[in-house]
C-alpha positions as a Markdown table, in Angstrom:
| # | Residue | x | y | z |
|---|---|---|---|---|
| 1 | Unk | 0.0 | 0.0 | 0.0 |
| 2 | Unk | 1.2 | 3.5 | -0.8 |
| 3 | Unk | 0.1 | 6.7 | 0.9 |
| 4 | Unk | 1.2 | 8.8 | -2.1 |
| 5 | Unk | -0.2 | 6.8 | -5.0 |
| 6 | Unk | -1.9 | 9.9 | -6.5 |
| 7 | Unk | 1.4 | 11.9 | -6.7 |
| 8 | Unk | 4.2 | 11.8 | -9.2 |
| 9 | Unk | 6.1 | 8.5 | -9.1 |
| 10 | Unk | 9.2 | 8.7 | -6.9 |
| 11 | Unk | 7.7 | 11.5 | -4.9 |
| 12 | Unk | 9.9 | 14.0 | -3.1 |
| 13 | Unk | 8.2 | 14.8 | 0.2 |
| 14 | Unk | 8.9 | 17.1 | 3.1 |
| 15 | Unk | 7.7 | 16.9 | 6.7 |
| 16 | Unk | 8.1 | 20.0 | 8.9 |
| 17 | Unk | 7.9 | 19.2 | 12.6 |
| 18 | Unk | 9.6 | 15.8 | 12.1 |
| 19 | Unk | 10.8 | 15.6 | 15.7 |
| 20 | Unk | 7.3 | 15.7 | 17.0 |
| 21 | Unk | 5.1 | 12.7 | 17.6 |
| 22 | Unk | 2.9 | 13.0 | 14.6 |
| 23 | Unk | 5.7 | 14.4 | 12.4 |
| 24 | Unk | 8.0 | 11.5 | 13.3 |
| 25 | Unk | 5.2 | 9.0 | 12.5 |
| 26 | Unk | 4.6 | 10.7 | 9.2 |
| 27 | Unk | 8.3 | 10.5 | 8.3 |
| 28 | Unk | 8.5 | 6.8 | 9.2 |
| 29 | Unk | 5.5 | 5.9 | 7.0 |
| 30 | Unk | 6.7 | 8.0 | 4.1 |
| 31 | Unk | 10.2 | 6.6 | 4.3 |
| 32 | Unk | 8.8 | 3.1 | 4.0 |
| 33 | Unk | 6.6 | 3.9 | 1.1 |
| 34 | Unk | 7.9 | 2.4 | -2.2 |
| 35 | Unk | 6.5 | 5.4 | -4.2 |
| 36 | Unk | 8.6 | 7.9 | -2.2 |
| 37 | Unk | 12.2 | 8.6 | -3.3 |
| 38 | Unk | 13.2 | 11.2 | -0.8 |
| 39 | Unk | 11.9 | 12.3 | 2.6 |
| 40 | Unk | 13.1 | 15.7 | 3.9 |
| 41 | Unk | 12.7 | 15.8 | 7.7 |
| 42 | Unk | 12.8 | 19.3 | 9.0 |
| 43 | Unk | 12.6 | 20.1 | 12.7 |
| 44 | Unk | 14.2 | 22.2 | 15.5 |
| 45 | Unk | 16.4 | 19.1 | 16.2 |
| 46 | Unk | 17.4 | 18.5 | 12.5 |
| 47 | Unk | 21.2 | 18.2 | 12.1 |
| 48 | Unk | 21.9 | 17.7 | 8.4 |
| 49 | Unk | 22.0 | 13.9 | 8.6 |
| 50 | Unk | 21.4 | 11.6 | 5.7 |
| 51 | Unk | 20.1 | 8.1 | 6.1 |
| 52 | Unk | 18.6 | 6.1 | 3.3 |
| 53 | Unk | 15.7 | 8.1 | 1.8 |
| 54 | Unk | 15.8 | 10.5 | 4.8 |
| 55 | Unk | 17.5 | 13.8 | 4.9 |
| 56 | Unk | 17.2 | 16.0 | 7.9 |
| 57 | Unk | 17.9 | 19.7 | 8.6 |
| 58 | Unk | 17.2 | 22.3 | 11.2 |
| 59 | Unk | 14.3 | 24.7 | 10.8 |
| 60 | Unk | 13.2 | 27.5 | 13.0 |
| 61 | Unk | 9.6 | 28.7 | 12.3 |
| 62 | Unk | 10.3 | 32.0 | 13.9 |
| 63 | Unk | 13.1 | 32.8 | 11.4 |
| 64 | Unk | 12.2 | 33.4 | 7.7 |
| 65 | Unk | 15.8 | 33.0 | 6.8 |
| 66 | Unk | 15.8 | 29.5 | 8.3 |
| 67 | Unk | 12.6 | 28.6 | 6.5 |
| 68 | Unk | 14.0 | 29.8 | 3.2 |
| 69 | Unk | 17.2 | 27.8 | 3.7 |
| 70 | Unk | 15.2 | 24.7 | 4.5 |
| 71 | Unk | 13.1 | 25.2 | 1.3 |
| 72 | Unk | 16.3 | 25.3 | -0.7 |
| 73 | Unk | 17.6 | 22.2 | 1.0 |
| 74 | Unk | 14.3 | 20.3 | 0.5 |
| 75 | Unk | 14.3 | 21.0 | -3.2 |
| 76 | Unk | 17.8 | 19.9 | -3.8 |
| 77 | Unk | 16.5 | 16.5 | -5.0 |
| 78 | Unk | 14.2 | 18.3 | -7.5 |
| 79 | Unk | 10.6 | 19.7 | -7.3 |
| 80 | Unk | 8.7 | 18.9 | -4.2 |
| 81 | Unk | 5.5 | 16.8 | -4.4 |
| 82 | Unk | 4.2 | 16.9 | -0.9 |
| 83 | Unk | 4.7 | 19.2 | 2.1 |
| 84 | Unk | 3.1 | 18.5 | 5.5 |
| 85 | Unk | 3.5 | 21.1 | 8.3 |
| 86 | Unk | 3.1 | 19.1 | 11.5 |
| 87 | Unk | 4.0 | 21.8 | 14.0 |
| 88 | Unk | 2.0 | 23.6 | 16.7 |
| 89 | Unk | 2.0 | 25.2 | 20.1 |
| 90 | Unk | -0.8 | 24.8 | 22.7 |
| 91 | Unk | 1.3 | 25.2 | 25.8 |
| 92 | Unk | 4.9 | 25.9 | 26.8 |
| 93 | Unk | 6.3 | 25.8 | 30.3 |
| 94 | Unk | 4.3 | 27.8 | 32.9 |
| 95 | Unk | 4.0 | 30.9 | 30.7 |
| 96 | Unk | 1.8 | 29.6 | 27.9 |
| 97 | Unk | -1.4 | 27.7 | 28.7 |
| 98 | Unk | -4.8 | 27.5 | 27.0 |
| 99 | Unk | -6.9 | 30.3 | 28.5 |
| 100 | Unk | -10.0 | 29.3 | 30.4 |
| 101 | Unk | -11.5 | 32.8 | 30.2 |
| 102 | Unk | -10.7 | 36.3 | 28.8 |
| 103 | Unk | -9.1 | 37.2 | 32.2 |
| 104 | Unk | -6.2 | 35.0 | 31.3 |
| 105 | Unk | -5.3 | 36.6 | 28.0 |
| 106 | Unk | -1.8 | 38.0 | 27.8 |
| 107 | Unk | -0.3 | 39.8 | 24.8 |
| 108 | Unk | 3.1 | 38.1 | 24.9 |
| 109 | Unk | 1.7 | 34.6 | 25.2 |
| 110 | Unk | -0.8 | 35.2 | 22.4 |
| 111 | Unk | 1.9 | 36.5 | 20.1 |
| 112 | Unk | 4.0 | 33.5 | 20.7 |
| 113 | Unk | 1.2 | 31.1 | 19.9 |
| 114 | Unk | 0.3 | 33.0 | 16.7 |
| 115 | Unk | 4.0 | 33.1 | 15.7 |
| 116 | Unk | 4.2 | 29.3 | 15.7 |
| 117 | Unk | 0.7 | 28.3 | 14.7 |
| 118 | Unk | 0.0 | 30.9 | 12.0 |
| 119 | Unk | 2.9 | 33.1 | 10.9 |
| 120 | Unk | 5.4 | 30.2 | 10.8 |
| 121 | Unk | 3.3 | 28.0 | 8.5 |
| 122 | Unk | 2.4 | 31.0 | 6.3 |
| 123 | Unk | 6.1 | 31.7 | 5.7 |
| 124 | Unk | 6.7 | 28.0 | 5.0 |
| 125 | Unk | 4.0 | 28.2 | 2.3 |
| 126 | Unk | 5.6 | 31.4 | 0.9 |
| 127 | Unk | 8.9 | 29.6 | 0.3 |
| 128 | Unk | 7.7 | 26.0 | -0.4 |
| 129 | Unk | 4.7 | 26.5 | -2.7 |
| 130 | Unk | 6.8 | 27.9 | -5.6 |
| 131 | Unk | 9.0 | 24.8 | -5.3 |
| 132 | Unk | 6.2 | 22.3 | -5.9 |
| 133 | Unk | 6.3 | 20.1 | -9.0 |
| 134 | Unk | 4.3 | 21.7 | -11.8 |
| 135 | Unk | 1.9 | 19.8 | -14.1 |
| 136 | Unk | 0.7 | 17.2 | -11.7 |
| 137 | Unk | -1.0 | 16.8 | -8.4 |
| 138 | Unk | 0.9 | 18.2 | -5.4 |
| 139 | Unk | -0.1 | 18.7 | -1.8 |
| 140 | Unk | 0.7 | 21.3 | 0.8 |
| 141 | Unk | -1.1 | 20.6 | 4.1 |
| 142 | Unk | -0.8 | 22.0 | 7.6 |
| 143 | Unk | -2.1 | 20.6 | 10.8 |
| 144 | Unk | -4.9 | 22.8 | 12.1 |
| 145 | Unk | -7.5 | 21.8 | 14.8 |
| 146 | Unk | -11.2 | 21.5 | 15.1 |
| 147 | Unk | -11.2 | 24.0 | 17.9 |
| 148 | Unk | -10.0 | 26.5 | 15.2 |
| 149 | Unk | -13.4 | 26.2 | 13.5 |
| 150 | Unk | -15.5 | 29.4 | 14.1 |
| 151 | Unk | -18.6 | 27.5 | 13.1 |
| 152 | Unk | -17.9 | 24.7 | 15.5 |
| 153 | Unk | -17.1 | 26.8 | 18.5 |
| 154 | Unk | -19.7 | 26.3 | 21.2 |
| 155 | Unk | -17.6 | 26.1 | 24.3 |
| 156 | Unk | -15.4 | 29.2 | 24.2 |
| 157 | Unk | -12.0 | 29.3 | 26.0 |
| 158 | Unk | -8.6 | 28.6 | 24.5 |
| 159 | Unk | -8.7 | 32.0 | 22.8 |
| 160 | Unk | -5.1 | 32.2 | 21.6 |
| 161 | Unk | -5.0 | 28.6 | 20.2 |
| 162 | Unk | -8.4 | 28.9 | 18.6 |
| 163 | Unk | -7.5 | 32.2 | 17.0 |
| 164 | Unk | -4.2 | 31.0 | 15.7 |
| 165 | Unk | -5.7 | 27.9 | 14.0 |
| 166 | Unk | -8.6 | 29.9 | 12.6 |
| 167 | Unk | -6.1 | 32.4 | 11.2 |
| 168 | Unk | -4.1 | 29.5 | 9.8 |
| 169 | Unk | -7.2 | 28.2 | 8.0 |
| 170 | Unk | -7.7 | 31.6 | 6.4 |
| 171 | Unk | -4.0 | 31.7 | 5.4 |
| 172 | Unk | -4.3 | 28.3 | 3.7 |
| 173 | Unk | -7.6 | 29.2 | 2.0 |
| 174 | Unk | -6.2 | 32.4 | 0.7 |
| 175 | Unk | -3.0 | 30.9 | -0.6 |
| 176 | Unk | -4.9 | 28.0 | -2.2 |
| 177 | Unk | -6.6 | 30.5 | -4.5 |
| 178 | Unk | -3.4 | 32.1 | -5.5 |
| 179 | Unk | -1.7 | 28.7 | -6.0 |
| 180 | Unk | -4.5 | 27.3 | -8.1 |
| 181 | Unk | -4.1 | 30.2 | -10.6 |
| 182 | Unk | -0.5 | 29.2 | -11.3 |
| 183 | Unk | -0.6 | 25.4 | -10.5 |
| 184 | Unk | -4.2 | 24.2 | -11.1 |
| 185 | Unk | -3.3 | 20.7 | -10.0 |
| 186 | Unk | -2.0 | 21.8 | -6.6 |
| 187 | Unk | -3.9 | 21.0 | -3.4 |
| 188 | Unk | -3.6 | 23.3 | -0.3 |
| 189 | Unk | -5.5 | 22.2 | 2.8 |
| 190 | Unk | -5.8 | 22.4 | 6.5 |
| 191 | Unk | -6.1 | 19.0 | 8.4 |
| 192 | Unk | -7.5 | 18.1 | 11.8 |
| 193 | Unk | -5.7 | 15.0 | 13.1 |
| 194 | Unk | -8.1 | 14.2 | 15.8 |
| 195 | Unk | -7.0 | 14.1 | 19.5 |
| 196 | Unk | -3.6 | 12.4 | 19.4 |
| 197 | Unk | -1.5 | 11.1 | 22.3 |
| 198 | Unk | 1.3 | 13.7 | 22.2 |
| 199 | Unk | 3.0 | 16.1 | 24.6 |
| 200 | Unk | 0.8 | 18.8 | 23.1 |
| 201 | Unk | -2.5 | 17.2 | 24.1 |
| 202 | Unk | -1.5 | 14.9 | 27.0 |
| 203 | Unk | -2.4 | 17.4 | 29.8 |
| 204 | Unk | -5.9 | 17.7 | 28.4 |
| 205 | Unk | -6.9 | 14.1 | 27.6 |
| 206 | Unk | -7.1 | 12.5 | 31.1 |
| 207 | Unk | -10.9 | 12.2 | 30.9 |
| 208 | Unk | -11.0 | 11.2 | 27.2 |
| 209 | Unk | -12.2 | 7.7 | 26.3 |
| 210 | Unk | -9.3 | 5.5 | 25.0 |
| 211 | Unk | -11.1 | 4.9 | 21.7 |
| 212 | Unk | -11.2 | 8.7 | 21.1 |
| 213 | Unk | -7.4 | 9.1 | 21.6 |
| 214 | Unk | -5.3 | 8.2 | 18.6 |
| 215 | Unk | -1.7 | 7.1 | 18.6 |
| 216 | Unk | 0.6 | 9.2 | 16.5 |
| 217 | Unk | 1.0 | 6.3 | 14.0 |
| 218 | Unk | -2.8 | 5.9 | 13.6 |
| 219 | Unk | -3.2 | 9.7 | 13.1 |
| 220 | Unk | -0.4 | 9.8 | 10.6 |
| 221 | Unk | -1.7 | 7.0 | 8.5 |
| 222 | Unk | -5.2 | 8.5 | 8.5 |
| 223 | Unk | -4.0 | 11.9 | 7.5 |
| 224 | Unk | -1.9 | 10.4 | 4.6 |
| 225 | Unk | -5.0 | 8.5 | 3.4 |
| 226 | Unk | -7.0 | 11.8 | 3.4 |
| 227 | Unk | -4.3 | 13.7 | 1.4 |
| 228 | Unk | -4.0 | 10.9 | -1.1 |
| 229 | Unk | -7.7 | 11.0 | -1.8 |
| 230 | Unk | -7.9 | 14.7 | -2.2 |
| 231 | Unk | -8.3 | 16.2 | -5.6 |
| 232 | Unk | -7.5 | 19.7 | -7.0 |
| 233 | Unk | -11.2 | 20.6 | -6.6 |
| 234 | Unk | -10.7 | 20.1 | -2.8 |
| 235 | Unk | -8.1 | 22.8 | -2.5 |
| 236 | Unk | -8.7 | 25.4 | 0.2 |
| 237 | Unk | -10.6 | 23.0 | 2.4 |
| 238 | Unk | -10.4 | 22.0 | 6.0 |
| 239 | Unk | -10.6 | 18.3 | 6.5 |
| 240 | Unk | -10.7 | 15.9 | 9.5 |
| 241 | Unk | -8.8 | 12.7 | 9.9 |
| 242 | Unk | -11.7 | 10.8 | 8.4 |
| 243 | Unk | -11.8 | 12.9 | 5.3 |
| 244 | Unk | -14.9 | 14.8 | 6.3 |
| 245 | Unk | -14.9 | 18.6 | 5.7 |
| 246 | Unk | -15.0 | 20.9 | 8.8 |
| 247 | Unk | -16.7 | 24.3 | 8.6 |
| 248 | Unk | -14.5 | 27.3 | 8.9 |
């Protein structure tokens, strides 16, 4: 079975956030896929190593220069067929936590969340979209979250995280329109992986039923199945792990 059967044979793929749980699982699955010729694994811990199909490099989503250098590195093997941005910030140390009410909003914390969840992926798109392979289906996808859906928000709270993912969705929708004018076969989408057993979600999943919590490997395989089934007409959408569209 291949997770990239709809892409150009010998696909050149890139995973950003490769040191995270979902990113690492994505890299492992793509590396073992016979239709993939090269996997570029980008993360904060990347060190320029080469192993089999895998090439790794450091990337800093808060530095546009770092992102541009990573894009050049990722395209050294030729045009890119698939980019998946598997990064995100929900909490960090004691300073950044999901807000339970508006009283907890803080400008610095909100800016950091937006920097990682919205601005970083937007700059990734700026430098990677022009490097996608022309003339055939390509995919640029970024992990969003259902809580970033304005239409699905019935509980409130988590203002910074919700706002950052809603803004990411708008960035991807906007860029998908521009991209389709130059590369009509290109697919640009936001993806919701479900609730996954990672460091990002672990503090908030204690009461969740086991069947509602996905392993990183399960989440990764489901996301890849979704992207393989997407068509150019689906560009600009927001899709859950089961392929169902989510309202913006």
